[in-house]
C-alpha positions as a printed Julia matrix, in Angstrom:
457×3 Matrix{Float64}:
  53.18   66.55   71.36
  52.59   68.67   74.53
  53.26   72.31   74.42
  55.99   73.04   77.01
  55.83   76.78   76.48
  52.9    77.08   78.89
  54.51   75.25   81.7
  57.92   76.81   81.16
  57.52   80.28   79.82
  60.73   82.15   78.98
  59.55   85.0    81.25
  59.6    82.9    84.37
  63.0    81.61   83.54
  64.25   85.11   83.27
  62.72   86.34   86.49
  63.99   83.09   88.31
  67.48   83.88   87.05
  67.43   87.37   88.72
  69.34   87.54   91.96
  67.69   90.02   94.25
  70.92   90.44   96.2
  72.96   91.12   93.1
  70.25   93.6    91.81
  70.38   95.33   95.21
  74.15   95.5    95.14
  74.15   96.81   91.61
  71.89   99.73   92.43
  72.85  100.72   96.07
  75.72  103.31   96.29
  79.07  101.89   97.42
  80.29  104.92   99.43
  79.39  105.53  103.17
  78.73  109.08  102.54
  76.25  108.39   99.74
  74.51  105.77  101.76
  74.29  108.02  104.92
  72.93  110.8   102.82
  70.27  108.55  101.38
  69.38  107.62  104.85
  68.94  111.32  105.72
  67.28  112.37  102.5
  64.7   109.51  102.29
  62.77  110.44  105.51
  62.84  114.03  104.56
  61.54  113.35  101.07
  58.84  111.05  102.34
  57.84  113.59  104.99
  57.57  116.36  102.14
  55.42  114.07  100.0
  53.22  113.12  102.83
  52.86  116.74  104.12
  52.17  118.01  100.58
  49.5   115.46   99.87
  47.87  116.15  103.24
  48.02  119.82  102.64
  46.44  119.6    99.18
  43.81  117.22  100.34
  42.94  118.78  103.63
  43.8   122.42  103.16
  43.68  123.25   99.49
  40.75  121.31   98.52
  38.61  122.2   101.52
  39.39  125.88  101.56
  38.86  126.06   97.82
  35.57  124.19   98.11
  34.49  126.58  100.86
  35.45  129.72   98.83
  33.87  128.21   95.65
  30.71  127.61   97.58
  30.6   131.34   98.81
  31.39  132.48   95.18
  28.49  130.38   93.8
  26.18  131.92   96.44
  27.29  135.45   95.48
  26.76  134.59   91.72
  23.38  133.23   92.61
  22.46  136.52   94.35
  23.79  138.37   91.47
  21.64  136.52   88.9
  18.58  136.69   91.24
  18.93  140.54   91.24
  19.51  140.48   87.5
  16.52  138.54   86.83
  14.41  141.16   88.6
  15.58  144.1    86.36
  12.95  145.02   83.83
  14.45  148.11   82.24
  17.68  147.37   80.26
  18.83  150.88   81.05
  19.18  149.87   84.66
  21.84  147.28   83.82
  24.78  149.89   84.35
  23.57  151.01   87.77
  23.09  147.4    88.65
  26.67  146.61   87.7
  27.93  149.61   89.67
  26.01  148.48   92.81
  27.41  144.96   92.6
  30.91  146.29   92.07
  30.59  148.58   95.23
  28.84  145.96   97.29
  30.42  142.71   96.42
  33.56  143.9    94.68
  32.63  142.01   91.58
  33.0   143.41   88.13
  29.79  142.78   86.2
  29.18  143.25   82.57
  26.08  142.42   80.35
  26.9   140.9    76.94
  23.67  141.07   74.94
  23.27  138.44   72.26
  26.44  136.68   73.07
  26.9   132.92   73.51
  29.16  131.15   75.95
  32.74  130.35   74.61
  34.11  126.82   74.39
  35.09  125.16   77.59
  38.54  126.02   79.04
  41.24  123.47   79.7
  42.45  123.98   83.18
  45.73  122.13   82.66
  47.53  120.06   85.18
  45.81  121.57   88.31
  42.08  121.68   87.54
  41.04  121.69   91.31
  39.76  125.34   91.24
  38.17  125.02   87.79
  36.25  121.8    88.63
  35.21  122.93   92.06
  33.69  126.15   90.75
  31.86  124.42   87.85
  30.41  121.8    90.28
  29.19  124.36   92.77
  27.76  126.73   90.1
  26.01  123.69   88.24
  24.39  122.82   91.57
  22.66  126.28   91.85
  21.88  127.02   88.13
  19.96  125.21   85.6
  21.48  127.59   82.91
  24.56  127.07   80.98
  27.68  128.07   82.93
  31.16  128.83   81.78
  34.25  129.27   83.98
  37.78  130.48   83.2
  40.28  130.18   86.02
  43.38  130.06   83.82
  43.52  133.19   81.61
  43.75  136.03   84.22
  46.14  136.04   87.12
  44.28  138.09   89.53
  40.5   137.28   88.45
  38.29  134.28   87.8
  35.88  134.82   84.86
  32.42  133.34   85.45
  29.7   133.5    82.76
  26.13  132.5    82.84
  23.91  132.26   79.67
  20.54  133.97   79.95
  17.73  134.04   77.41
  19.05  136.97   75.35
  22.41  137.75   76.89
  25.5   136.6    78.86
  26.13  137.83   82.36
  29.92  138.1    82.98
  31.39  138.28   86.5
  35.05  138.79   87.25
  35.81  137.67   90.85
  39.05  138.49   92.56
  41.04  135.17   92.68
  41.78  135.8    96.4
  38.1   135.46   96.98
  37.85  132.23   95.06
  40.78  130.26   96.09
  43.52  130.19   98.77
  46.44  132.41   97.42
  48.85  132.0   100.28
  49.54  128.16   99.91
  52.83  128.95   98.15
  53.98  130.44  101.47
  53.5   127.12  103.21
  55.25  125.12  100.43
  58.05  127.69  100.23
  58.7   127.29  103.98
  58.58  123.57  103.77
  60.95  123.3   100.79
  63.35  126.0   102.21
  63.47  124.31  105.66
  64.18  121.01  103.94
  67.02  122.46  101.92
  68.52  124.03  104.99
  68.29  120.78  106.98
  69.91  118.91  103.91
  72.8   121.22  103.79
  73.28  120.94  107.58
  73.09  117.14  107.18
  75.56  117.18  104.38
  78.06  119.35  106.31
  77.79  117.05  109.37
  78.0   113.83  107.39
  81.09  114.99  105.54
  82.7   115.77  108.97
  81.76  112.18  110.23
  82.91  110.38  107.13
  86.14  112.28  106.65
  87.83  110.53  109.65
  86.83  107.15  108.12
  88.23  108.12  104.92
  91.54  109.18  106.45
  91.51  105.86  108.43
  91.0   103.92  105.01
  93.81  105.91  103.38
  96.18  105.25  106.46
  95.27  101.64  106.28
  96.14  101.43  102.44
  99.45  103.27  103.17
 100.41  101.03  106.17
  99.63   98.06  103.87
 101.95   99.49  101.19
 104.64  100.28  103.76
 104.26  104.04  103.46
 104.59  106.22  106.6
 101.85  108.71  107.39
 103.39  110.67  110.34
 100.52  113.22  110.43
  97.84  110.46  110.88
  96.13  110.89  114.22
  92.89  109.25  115.47
  89.93  111.66  115.01
  86.22  111.53  114.6
  83.64  109.55  116.56
  84.7   107.21  119.41
  84.38  104.04  117.44
  86.52  105.49  114.57
  89.12  106.68  117.11
  89.29  103.11  118.49
  89.67  101.61  115.09
  92.38  104.09  114.25
  94.23  103.5   117.47
  94.09   99.73  116.85
  95.51  100.23  113.54
  98.4   102.15  114.86
  99.12   99.68  117.56
  98.88   96.79  115.07
 101.32   98.55  112.75
 103.86   99.32  115.48
 103.58   95.71  116.63
 104.16   94.29  113.2
 106.96   96.75  112.69
 108.52   95.69  116.03
 108.3    91.98  115.11
 109.96   92.68  111.72
 112.75   94.65  113.3
 113.28   91.89  115.92
 113.34   89.19  113.3
 115.69   91.21  111.08
 117.97   92.07  114.13
 118.07   88.43  115.1
 118.89   87.28  111.61
 121.46   90.04  111.24
 123.08   88.82  114.4
 123.04   85.14  113.0
 124.45   86.38  109.73
 127.16   88.2   111.57
 128.01   85.21  113.72
 128.15   82.91  110.7
 130.1    85.21  108.58
 132.84   85.32  111.18
 133.88   81.69  110.73
 133.26   81.93  106.87
 135.77   84.77  106.85
 138.2    82.62  108.78
 137.6    79.74  106.32
 138.33   82.05  103.36
 141.53   83.38  104.98
 142.66   79.8   105.71
 141.9    78.77  102.19
 143.91   81.72  100.79
 146.81   80.43  102.73
 146.43   76.86  101.37
 147.37   77.57   97.83
 145.52   76.81   94.56
 145.0    73.15   94.58
 141.63   71.59   92.97
 140.39   70.52   96.43
 141.1    74.12   97.73
 139.12   75.59   94.75
 136.15   73.23   95.57
 136.23   74.4    99.28
 136.21   78.02   98.13
 133.26   77.49   95.89
 131.38   75.9    98.82
 132.24   78.86  101.02
 131.09   81.32   98.36
 127.9    79.29   97.91
 127.32   79.28  101.75
 127.8    83.01  101.72
 125.42   83.56   98.91
 122.84   81.34  100.52
 123.21   83.23  103.82
 122.66   86.57  102.03
 119.51   85.22  100.46
 118.11   84.0   103.7
 118.82   87.37  105.28
 117.13   89.3   102.37
 114.14   87.12  102.53
 113.74   87.63  106.27
 114.41   91.33  106.08
 111.79   91.84  103.44
 111.58   95.52  102.79
 113.04   96.67  106.07
 112.59  100.21  106.93
 113.23  101.65  103.45
 111.16  104.8   102.71
 109.19  105.07   99.55
 110.21  107.66   96.98
 109.24  108.64   93.44
 111.16  107.11   90.63
 111.2   107.47   86.78
 110.58  103.81   85.89
 112.41  103.97   82.51
 115.66  104.99   84.06
 115.15  102.47   86.93
 114.78   99.55   84.32
 117.69  100.71   82.33
 119.94  100.59   85.4
 118.76   96.94   85.99
 119.37   96.18   82.34
 122.92   97.64   82.55
 123.66   95.62   85.65
 122.45   92.41   84.12
 124.39   93.21   80.86
 127.67   93.52   82.89
 127.05   89.86   83.99
 126.69   88.76   80.45
 122.87   88.58   80.11
 121.38   89.62   76.67
 118.44   91.78   77.86
 116.32   94.54   76.25
 114.09   97.03   77.68
 110.72   98.15   76.14
 108.98  101.21   77.67
 105.49  102.43   76.89
 106.09  106.13   77.45
 107.5   107.8    80.77
 106.0   106.25   83.95
 106.43  107.8    87.34
 105.92  105.48   90.31
 106.3   105.71   94.04
 108.1   102.71   95.4
 110.88  101.53   97.66
 113.66  101.64   95.08
 116.01   99.16   96.72
 113.3    96.63   97.39
 111.83   96.92   93.96
 115.37   96.52   92.54
 115.83   93.34   94.46
 112.49   92.05   93.11
 113.25   92.72   89.46
 116.88   91.75   89.67
 115.75   88.38   91.09
 113.38   87.96   88.18
 115.88   88.93   85.65
 118.6    86.71   87.17
 116.14   83.72   87.32
 115.27   84.22   83.69
 118.82   84.63   82.52
 119.92   81.51   84.25
 117.51   79.48   82.15
 117.35   81.32   78.91
 119.47   83.06   76.25
 117.62   86.29   75.88
 115.59   88.28   78.42
 113.23   91.06   77.66
 112.13   93.61   80.21
 108.93   95.76   79.52
 106.58   98.17   81.36
 103.28   99.87   80.61
 100.63  101.6    82.56
  96.84  101.64   82.15
  96.43  104.62   84.52
  95.66  102.73   87.68
  98.34   99.81   87.44
 101.84   99.55   86.21
 102.57   96.32   84.49
 106.21   95.16   84.42
 106.89   91.97   82.49
 110.13   89.88   82.49
 110.1    87.44   79.48
 112.69   84.81   78.53
 112.94   82.29   75.75
 113.89   79.32   78.18
 112.23   75.98   78.71
 109.51   77.59   81.0
 107.68   75.95   83.87
 104.83   73.41   83.5
 101.49   74.71   84.25
 100.87   72.36   87.12
 104.04   73.52   88.92
 103.4    77.29   88.68
 101.65   77.38   92.16
 104.78   75.87   93.75
 107.32   78.36   92.12
 106.69   80.97   94.91
 107.21   78.55   97.83
 110.23   79.46   99.89
 113.19   77.06   99.58
 111.33   75.23   96.8
 113.31   74.63   93.6
 111.77   73.46   90.32
 114.97   71.46   89.27
 112.96   69.02   87.14
 111.78   71.76   84.82
 114.69   74.11   84.98
 118.48   73.86   84.97
 119.68   71.45   87.65
 123.17   72.78   87.74
 122.11   76.11   88.99
 123.09   76.94   92.61
 120.55   78.82   94.64
 118.31   78.66   97.73
 114.9    78.7    95.98
 114.04   82.14   97.51
 114.36   84.4    94.48
 110.7    84.24   93.45
 109.55   84.25   97.12
 111.55   87.42   97.7
 110.23   88.97   94.51
 106.55   88.27   95.43
 107.0    89.49   99.08
 108.37   92.78   97.63
 105.47   93.1    95.05
 102.88   92.44   97.65
 104.55   94.81  100.06
 103.92   97.45   97.36
 100.25   96.56   97.17
 100.79   94.55   93.97
 101.39   91.0    92.98
 103.34   88.71   90.63
 101.86   86.27   88.2
 103.78   83.59   86.08
 102.52   83.21   82.58
 103.51   81.84   79.29
 105.83   84.15   77.51
 105.45   85.27   73.88
 109.11   84.49   73.59
 108.37   80.75   74.21
 109.63   80.62   77.87
 108.26   82.15   81.12
 106.69   85.43   81.65
 106.81   87.03   85.07
 104.19   89.7    85.33
 104.72   92.36   88.18
 101.59   94.53   88.81
 101.93   97.57   90.99
  99.39  100.13   91.93
 100.09  103.76   90.7
């Protein structure tokens, strides 16, 4: 049997499964400020790295190599003069002369041997350069210590019967002002970065205000202090948002005013019908006509509520527990067996009348098809979940998408004797979406239908 592990190795499958776009989206920051900051920081960081590498390569190494070359020459001169001394008593005068002339501290260590090599650590440039230059001039053992002393570099050369030790000033051996260049470079970069952050925040702040205003407008909240600001493009987008909101508000007001006029015109003959029916007595035919007039009036109110939506109501902060208790009390007065379950106190900014209409529609819809209704609410910190459960027959899964269609009634799965316009769920969802949330229909733990209202905190 052929070995397929060679043609289809697991590693290749894993690599093929990696989506570069998904990987990029997972690592790249989401915020505009962070992305813009990266755009600013990356060139500065690359410039710093390139400048540092060029400086170390061109300046540090060349200057250090030149200074090490001159130090090796001085040491060669010192050893040449040392080899010419015949009287050991002249060593001291020789050391004094070298110290006055070359500013190098000389000491003769009779009978000594060179120590073990020194580890120069992470930056061995000076150590290696000195050792290389000294090794090129001497055929004797050489020992260099550029780490132990801060101000000196210790160079030792083995002779036949002693060790010549020379302490050179570090400023003569290596470039000591390099930190000034690096400090100026880092300091300037930090200043530029701070200035960039300040200016970027000033440019991003109008965009953030625009996003908050768009969210508020979408939820129906008013932001009277919002004004276009920032760059020209941001101002144009903000102005377009204000124009769009005013246009939508005008259209809603026009539609509401038109339907209010239609409602007023239709209610006038309905009122005359009711007055005439009141004068006709209490016969069975008259009672049927009264029921028809009441149903027409109810349908007209539902049409007007659906067209009005949330109107011009302003949002305010409510305590959800008391709000749901009020809805429960209103439903209980109509004979509905309803309970309320709250998961702690919840404060929410909503349009009270619109949300009351939404939840009342859901409760009445549940009560008309079930014996018991349960109203519950809990919050996960970002979203408030309000559930309306009933123990009725429920709705078939394939008909759930049609439940929110305006003027659509699911009479086959629910009570066929219920009067209504089929706008209750449509109005409820319109209100929930107007608050930035939504409504979902699910299977209830009570056996019937669950209406889940999700509203952002």
